[in-house]
N, C-alpha and C positions, 0 to 999 in steps of 0.2 A: 410283931416287928412294928415299934412307933418308930415316926421320923419326926421330928420337930426342926422347925426351920423356922429362922429368925432374918427377917428382913427389916432394912434399916432406912428408913427415907430421908436425907439428904434437907429437903426443901418442906416446908409446911404443907400441909395437905389441901389447902386452900388454893395453890398454885395450879395453873392447866397442866405444866410439865412436871410436876410432883404426880397427879395423880395419872397421868400417862405413864411412868415409870413406874408405879405401883401397880396400873391394871396389868403391865407386861411382864412382874414377877409374880403376877397371881396367875395368871397365864400359862408361864414356867413352871411354877408348882404344879398347877394341875397335871401339866404332859407329862412332867417328870413321875407324879405318883402312877398316873396311869401306865407309863411305859414301865413301870415296877411292876404293876398287878399282871401285865401282859408278859413279864419272862419268867414270872414265878408261876405258871399255869402250867400245866399236864400238857404236853403233846399227843400222847395215846389215851385213848379212852374205848376199853371194853363195853359195848352199849348190851350184847346179848351173847351169853354161851348156853347153850341145850344140848343134852345128850336123853336121848330116847328110844337107845339100843336095848331090847331086851337079852343080849348076851352080851359079856365081856368084852370091852375092845382089845384087849389083849389077844384075842383070838385072830384078829386079823395077822397075816403075815405080808400080805401084799399092800401097796399103796399105787395109786393109778393116779398123776395128778394130770387135769384137764385144764387148759386156760381159761382165766376167767371171763365171763362175756363184756364187753366190752362196746357201750353201745356209742357209734359216733357222735349223736346228738350231745354227749357230755363233754366234747370236748374239742367242738366244730361247729360253726354259724353257716358256715358255707355249702352250697350244693353237693353233689358228689361229683361233678365234674373231674375235680383235680384235687390230690391232696398237696398241699404245702408243706414244706419241710417240719414246722412244727406239726403239723397233723400225720406226718408219717412217723414224726418220733412216737406219738401218743398212740397211734393205731399199733405199735413193737411193744408197748407196757405188758399187755396180757402175758406173751411169754417170758419176759426179763422175769416180772412176777412168781412165775412157775419155776423159772429157775432158782429162784433166792428161796423159795418155799420148799424144793427140793433139796438145798444144801442144809438146809436149817433142820429137817426132817431127818437127814443124813444122819447131821452130827449131834443126834438124839439117841440114834443107832436102833429104832424101835421094831422098825421091816426088816425082813430078809430081802425083798425084794421093791425096787421103788423105780418106777417107771413113769414116762409121760405119754403111754400107748399101751396100750396093750390092750386085751379080751378079759373084762370081770368075771371071777366066779367066787363060788360061796367063801373064802380065804381073802379076797381083796376089797379093799375100802375105794372109792371112787371119789375124790375130790373135785367139785366143781363148786362154781358161785358167779358170781356177777359183781362189777362195779355198780354202786349207787350214786357216788358222786366223786368226781373226778376235778379237784381244781387246784390252782397255786397252792390256797391255804388250807385247804379242806380234802382228804380222801377217804370215803367210806367202801368197805367191801361187805360182802354178805358170800358168807364160805360155807358148803355143806358138806358132806361126810355121805355119801349115799352105799350102802349094803350092795356089793355085787352080786348076790345070787338074787334078791328080791328086789332090788330096783327101789327100796324104802330110804328117806334119810333116817339115820340113826345118829347123826350131830349136826346141829349148826353154829355158826360164830360170825358173830357181825360186830366190825371194827368200824371206829371213827379215828383218822390221824389229825390232830389240827397243828397251826402254826408250821404249815407245810411253805416253805421257802425253793424249794428245787423237787419237784414231783419225782425226778429219777433216784437223787440221793434215799429218798425216804422210802424206796420200794426194798432194800434191803431189811430198812429196821419191821416194816409191814411183813415181808417174808419171815422171817424170827418171829414176830406175834403168833403166824398162824402156823408154824413149826412147835411153839411154848402152847399152841392150845391143842394141839393132837398128842404132845407129851403128857398133859394136864388129866386128859382125860383117858388116858391107857387104863387104868384100876375104877374107871366109873361103870 
């Protein structure tokens, strides 16, 4: 895509007023080009997908989803004394993300049983993970699937969501991406 911009300068370039108008026009053009580049960027980046399971993933019949670990220092600079309303909201985000992941996995109809608590066994995958970054413009998570019998990691997924304006609205997208990852690896 090529953008052509024509600037008409009504006064000779030697006058101070004309130079200022030309400089402002050039600044506006650069700002528009920068904004157009930001709008065309992708908001989701899958950085890494790894499947190391020796047996097929479709053999698991149960998924237990644990809340991802969210360290307080990722969303607060305040001491541990008290949580503000914003910080209280951020502290509830791991549970909200787990709800979105559960809905996304249920929509794919992969597992007979999906729960948020339970005891892992040989036919169980345990979903755990942690937030690597949580901010207004970027969310990064690291999700691990662990074999219920051996406790070994059988798959991992690292994803970054960019251009996040409202963290809570982006969690449904993030939950869907994790659900899609679990669906993609079923026959690996």
